[in-house]
MDTraj code that builds the backbone (N, CA, C; nanometers):
import mdtraj as md
import numpy as np

residues = "MET ALA ASP GLY GLY VAL ALA ARG LEU ALA SER GLN ARG ALA VAL VAL ILE PHE GLY THR SER ASN CYS CYS MET CYS HIS ALA VAL LYS THR LEU PHE SER GLY LEU GLY VAL SER TRP ALA ALA CYS GLU LEU ASP LYS GLU PRO LYS GLY LYS ASP ILE GLU LYS SER LEU ALA ARG MET VAL GLY ARG SER PRO PRO VAL PRO ALA VAL PHE ILE GLY GLY LYS LEU VAL GLY THR THR ASP GLN VAL MET ALA LEU HIS LEU GLY GLY LYS LEU VAL PRO LEU LEU ARG GLU ALA GLY ALA LEU TRP LEU".split()
xyz = np.array([
    [10.7239, 10.6053, 9.6031],
    [10.7973, 10.6127, 9.6312],
    [10.8672, 10.4930, 9.7005],
    [10.9880, 10.5649, 9.7998],
    [11.0787, 10.4667, 9.8472],
    [11.0120, 10.4729, 9.9599],
    [11.0621, 10.2703, 10.0001],
    [11.0331, 10.2657, 10.1455],
    [11.0666, 10.4002, 10.2428],
    [11.2175, 10.4517, 10.2103],
    [11.2568, 10.6014, 10.2650],
    [11.1891, 10.6509, 10.3359],
    [11.0238, 10.6594, 10.2344],
    [10.9227, 10.7482, 10.2031],
    [10.8518, 10.7195, 10.3729],
    [10.7947, 10.6132, 10.3643],
    [10.7426, 10.5000, 10.4116],
    [10.7926, 10.5895, 10.5852],
    [10.9661, 10.5625, 10.5811],
    [11.0259, 10.5495, 10.7660],
    [10.9416, 10.7318, 10.7365],
    [10.9793, 10.8180, 10.7127],
    [10.9992, 10.9787, 10.7284],
    [10.8304, 10.9815, 10.7441],
    [10.7784, 10.8622, 10.6971],
    [10.5840, 10.9726, 10.7806],
    [10.5686, 10.8434, 10.9069],
    [10.6248, 10.7377, 10.8677],
    [10.6524, 10.6738, 11.0347],
    [10.7382, 10.7944, 11.1156],
    [10.7824, 10.8359, 11.0965],
    [10.8428, 10.8763, 11.1865],
    [10.8076, 11.0471, 11.3064],
    [10.7333, 11.0460, 11.2004],
    [10.6233, 11.1888, 11.1726],
    [10.5625, 11.1854, 11.3486],
    [10.5326, 11.0399, 11.4328],
    [10.4308, 11.0991, 11.5166],
    [10.4899, 10.9796, 11.6516],
    [10.4495, 10.9161, 11.7224],
    [10.5087, 10.8915, 11.8075],
    [10.4075, 10.6458, 11.7965],
    [10.3222, 10.7346, 11.7347],
    [10.2308, 10.6256, 11.6898],
    [10.1855, 10.6411, 11.4817],
    [10.1950, 10.5389, 11.4734],
    [10.1314, 10.5998, 11.2983],
    [10.1357, 10.4752, 11.2981],
    [10.0014, 10.5085, 11.1958],
    [9.9299, 10.4531, 11.1807],
    [9.8097, 10.4159, 10.9237],
    [9.9563, 10.2565, 10.9029],
    [9.9103, 10.2395, 10.7680],
    [9.7935, 10.2598, 10.7226],
    [9.7314, 10.2884, 10.6264],
    [9.4993, 10.1809, 10.7045],
    [9.5142, 10.2084, 10.5697],
    [9.3952, 10.2085, 10.5459],
    [9.2578, 10.2805, 10.4655],
    [9.1429, 10.2951, 10.5383],
    [9.0543, 10.3786, 10.4593],
    [8.8910, 10.4253, 10.5767],
    [8.8027, 10.3197, 10.6281],
    [8.8108, 10.1530, 10.5626],
    [8.7323, 10.1231, 10.5308],
    [8.7357, 9.9933, 10.5745],
    [8.9154, 9.9507, 10.6107],
    [8.9037, 9.9201, 10.6579],
    [8.8883, 9.8319, 10.8400],
    [8.7780, 9.7414, 10.9010],
    [8.7700, 9.6753, 10.9583],
    [8.8876, 9.6396, 11.1083],
    [9.0271, 9.5850, 11.0080],
    [9.1006, 9.5515, 11.1314],
    [9.1541, 9.6904, 11.1462],
    [9.2028, 9.7995, 11.0315],
    [9.2276, 9.9144, 11.0902],
    [9.1282, 10.0017, 11.1612],
    [9.0516, 9.9870, 11.1600],
    [8.9389, 10.0255, 11.2626],
    [8.9521, 10.0460, 11.3694],
    [9.0140, 9.8285, 11.4497],
    [9.0167, 9.7667, 11.5361],
    [9.1633, 9.8004, 11.6071],
    [9.2488, 9.7893, 11.4883],
    [9.3717, 9.9138, 11.5702],
    [9.4123, 10.0374, 11.6344],
    [9.3225, 10.1151, 11.5615],
    [9.2965, 10.2371, 11.5929],
    [9.2003, 10.2907, 11.7082],
    [9.1420, 10.1502, 11.7629],
    [9.0466, 10.2190, 11.8685],
    [9.1054, 10.0626, 12.0087],
    [9.1832, 10.0062, 11.9386],
    [9.2624, 9.9409, 12.0661],
    [9.3182, 10.0758, 12.1685],
    [9.4766, 10.1399, 12.0300],
    [9.5074, 10.2502, 12.0707],
    [9.4252, 10.3701, 12.1671],
    [9.3096, 10.3909, 12.0898],
    [9.2621, 10.4724, 12.1435],
    [9.2002, 10.4807, 12.2960],
    [9.1298, 10.3697, 12.2759],
    [9.1264, 10.3022, 12.4815],
    [9.2686, 10.2961, 12.5440],
    [9.4272, 10.2533, 12.4906],
    [9.4946, 10.3290, 12.5776],
    [9.4904, 10.3858, 12.5856],
    [9.4342, 10.4598, 12.5946],
    [9.5437, 10.6657, 12.6106],
    [9.5882, 10.7034, 12.4956],
    [9.5919, 10.6375, 12.3545],
    [9.7455, 10.7097, 12.2631],
    [9.7023, 10.8015, 12.1904],
    [9.7173, 10.9459, 12.1698],
    [9.7450, 11.0228, 12.0109],
    [9.7748, 10.8985, 11.9629],
    [9.7534, 10.8852, 11.7616],
    [9.7382, 10.8908, 11.6502],
    [9.7640, 10.8967, 11.5426],
    [9.8613, 10.8669, 11.4742],
    [9.8648, 10.9195, 11.3504],
    [9.8247, 10.8370, 11.2615],
    [9.7295, 10.8589, 11.1528],
    [9.6636, 10.7118, 11.0465],
    [9.7503, 10.8337, 10.9491],
    [9.7515, 10.7468, 10.8078],
    [9.8105, 10.7100, 10.7363],
    [9.7025, 10.6248, 10.6209],
    [9.5873, 10.7055, 10.5554],
    [9.4953, 10.6884, 10.4539],
    [9.4860, 10.6128, 10.3021],
    [9.5593, 10.5344, 10.3150],
    [9.5809, 10.5075, 10.1545],
    [9.5276, 10.5305, 10.0490],
    [9.3592, 10.4720, 10.1306],
    [9.3085, 10.5591, 9.9931],
    [9.2276, 10.6483, 9.9518],
    [9.2961, 10.7758, 10.0559],
    [9.3094, 10.8546, 10.0254],
    [9.4260, 10.9221, 10.0283],
    [9.5660, 10.9047, 9.9877],
    [9.6457, 10.9691, 9.9644],
    [9.6855, 10.9886, 9.8644],
    [9.7150, 11.0588, 9.7976],
    [9.7879, 11.0812, 9.6020],
    [9.8512, 10.9849, 9.6059],
    [9.9963, 10.9530, 9.7055],
    [10.0491, 10.8156, 9.6885],
    [10.0429, 10.7352, 9.7074],
    [9.9152, 10.7048, 9.7762],
    [9.9050, 10.5724, 9.7987],
    [9.9299, 10.4658, 9.7952],
    [9.9146, 10.4469, 9.6516],
    [9.9420, 10.3340, 9.5850],
    [10.1116, 10.3001, 9.6467],
    [10.1418, 10.3562, 9.5703],
    [10.2912, 10.3669, 9.6191],
    [10.3898, 10.2917, 9.7271],
    [10.3121, 10.4070, 9.8415],
    [10.2479, 10.3889, 10.0007],
    [10.2484, 10.2087, 9.9978],
    [10.1113, 10.1457, 9.9223],
    [10.1339, 10.0339, 9.9564],
    [10.2320, 9.9591, 9.8870],
    [10.3187, 9.9670, 9.7873],
    [10.3659, 9.8898, 9.8294],
    [10.4799, 9.8942, 9.8539],
    [10.5167, 9.9320, 9.8934],
    [10.6236, 9.9696, 9.9681],
    [10.5838, 9.9282, 10.1122],
    [10.5053, 9.9496, 10.2300],
    [10.4690, 9.8864, 10.2894],
    [10.4564, 9.6964, 10.2727],
    [10.3873, 9.6482, 10.2042],
    [10.3324, 9.5127, 10.1573],
    [10.4723, 9.4149, 10.0900],
    [10.5954, 9.4860, 10.1503],
    [10.7692, 9.4188, 10.0633],
    [10.8299, 9.4509, 10.2457],
    [10.7745, 9.5291, 10.3052],
    [10.8250, 9.5693, 10.4239],
    [10.7539, 9.4511, 10.5779],
    [10.6219, 9.4693, 10.4829],
    [10.5914, 9.3355, 10.6577],
    [10.5437, 9.2440, 10.5335],
    [10.5479, 9.1999, 10.4416],
    [10.5285, 9.0532, 10.3308],
    [10.3988, 9.0185, 10.3009],
    [10.3338, 9.0921, 10.3043],
    [10.2077, 9.0555, 10.2767],
    [10.1094, 9.1885, 10.1686],
    [10.0162, 9.1397, 10.1054],
    [9.9103, 9.2829, 10.0112],
    [9.7701, 9.2165, 10.0344],
    [9.7188, 9.3202, 10.0849],
    [9.7480, 9.4342, 10.1433],
    [9.7954, 9.3961, 10.2735],
    [9.8918, 9.5113, 10.3039],
    [9.9911, 9.5704, 10.4035],
    [9.8965, 9.5621, 10.5265],
    [9.7781, 9.6198, 10.5176],
    [9.7637, 9.7357, 10.6418],
    [9.6225, 9.6843, 10.7386],
    [9.6796, 9.7262, 10.8513],
    [9.6856, 9.8327, 10.9168],
    [9.8734, 9.7760, 10.9622],
    [9.9379, 9.8855, 10.8495],
    [10.0697, 9.8539, 10.9140],
    [10.0926, 9.9880, 11.0575],
    [10.1134, 9.9024, 11.1548],
    [10.1664, 9.9924, 11.2881],
    [10.2872, 9.9776, 11.2410],
    [10.3298, 10.1200, 11.2979],
    [10.5261, 10.2218, 11.3577],
    [10.4378, 10.2492, 11.5180],
    [10.5993, 10.2375, 11.5571],
    [10.5626, 10.2312, 11.7079],
    [10.7502, 10.3594, 11.7587],
    [10.7444, 10.4434, 11.7981],
    [10.8639, 10.5069, 11.7722],
    [10.9352, 10.4936, 11.6215],
    [10.8704, 10.5150, 11.5161],
    [10.9352, 10.5379, 11.3728],
    [10.9516, 10.3820, 11.3127],
    [10.9596, 10.2624, 11.4084],
    [10.9584, 10.0828, 11.4371],
    [10.8057, 10.0726, 11.3775],
    [10.8994, 9.9623, 11.2768],
    [10.7534, 9.8721, 11.2195],
    [10.7392, 9.7551, 11.2838],
    [10.6570, 9.7491, 11.3829],
    [10.6045, 9.6733, 11.4873],
    [10.5049, 9.5852, 11.3846],
    [10.4616, 9.5621, 11.2656],
    [10.3279, 9.4761, 11.1897],
    [10.1883, 9.4954, 11.2225],
    [10.1421, 9.3967, 11.1362],
    [9.9997, 9.4004, 11.1278],
    [9.8957, 9.3626, 11.2481],
    [9.7668, 9.3816, 11.2365],
    [9.7394, 9.3520, 11.3774],
    [9.7739, 9.2506, 11.4236],
    [9.8098, 9.1041, 11.3913],
    [9.8572, 8.9845, 11.4484],
    [9.9848, 9.0285, 11.5219],
    [10.0589, 9.1206, 11.5216],
    [10.1342, 9.1384, 11.5593],
    [10.1125, 9.2095, 11.6638],
    [10.0215, 9.3197, 11.6830],
    [9.9766, 9.4215, 11.7322],
    [9.9016, 9.3716, 11.8982],
    [9.7805, 9.3178, 11.8341],
    [9.7889, 9.2282, 11.9748],
    [9.8549, 9.0861, 12.0701],
    [9.9018, 9.0922, 11.9570],
    [10.0248, 8.9919, 12.0547],
    [10.0993, 9.0714, 12.1253],
    [10.1159, 9.1248, 12.1049],
    [10.2202, 9.2564, 12.1913],
    [10.0947, 9.2830, 12.2773],
    [9.9393, 9.3118, 12.2701],
    [9.8840, 9.3760, 12.3876],
    [9.8801, 9.2364, 12.4750],
    [9.8534, 9.1574, 12.4284],
    [9.8773, 9.0290, 12.5282],
    [9.9033, 8.9693, 12.6047],
    [10.0100, 8.9922, 12.5051],
    [10.1628, 8.9548, 12.5985],
    [10.2061, 9.0487, 12.7142],
    [10.1095, 9.1819, 12.7148],
    [10.1724, 9.2350, 12.7792],
    [10.3224, 9.3398, 12.7545],
    [10.3026, 9.3132, 12.6403],
    [10.4377, 9.4208, 12.5786],
    [10.3662, 9.5462, 12.4812],
    [10.2654, 9.5547, 12.4956],
    [10.2449, 9.6937, 12.3581],
    [10.1978, 9.8285, 12.4615],
    [10.1752, 9.8078, 12.5536],
    [10.1949, 9.9026, 12.6599],
    [10.3752, 9.9698, 12.7417],
    [10.4512, 9.8734, 12.7430],
    [10.6037, 9.9583, 12.7564],
    [10.6550, 10.0150, 12.6689],
    [10.5831, 9.9226, 12.5088],
    [10.6607, 9.9822, 12.3839],
    [10.6087, 10.1583, 12.3455],
    [10.4959, 10.1447, 12.3800],
    [10.4206, 10.2867, 12.3578],
    [10.4796, 10.3969, 12.4527],
    [10.5641, 10.3616, 12.5365],
    [10.5637, 10.4278, 12.7136],
    [10.7425, 10.4287, 12.6870],
    [10.7773, 10.3978, 12.5881],
    [10.9370, 10.3849, 12.5390],
    [10.9345, 10.4721, 12.4386],
    [10.8026, 10.4840, 12.3860],
    [10.8259, 10.5494, 12.2375],
    [10.8072, 10.7347, 12.2617],
    [10.7261, 10.7305, 12.4010],
    [10.7070, 10.8822, 12.4237],
    [10.5023, 10.8384, 12.4047],
    [10.4210, 10.8195, 12.4019],
    [10.2913, 10.7533, 12.3257],
    [10.2268, 10.7311, 12.4483],
    [10.3202, 10.6768, 12.5848],
    [10.1881, 10.7073, 12.6963],
    [10.3345, 10.8188, 12.7862],
    [10.2167, 10.8690, 12.8906],
    [10.3028, 10.9162, 12.9797],
    [10.2891, 10.8419, 13.1667],
    [10.1799, 10.7256, 13.1789],
    [10.1212, 10.6428, 13.2811],
    [10.1369, 10.4933, 13.2202],
])
top = md.Topology()
chain = top.add_chain()
for i, resn in enumerate(residues, 1):
    res = top.add_residue(resn, chain, resSeq=i)
    for name in ("N", "CA", "C"):
        top.add_atom(name, md.element.get_by_symbol(name[0]), res)
traj = md.Trajectory(xyz[None], top)
């Protein structure tokens, strides 16, 4: 799957989290978004038929392997756990979520 396939999947919802079903950092990011009242979609690479191809594309995009969790907001790559938490602690995550239509209040 080309990077365009990742972009297509990432643009289907306001927040898309690429991860694996047994990843504790993926769980932490999902919990954060749920706690904020965000409806997110998950693409579990270990359960996807083309999961290995998606993982390779994501590794190129985020610059590390394994690349999960890889978080997209408004179809744009925000990054992995470090970037998401830095945005949250800096007060920039909620405005970004509002702008993407993931939060209404």
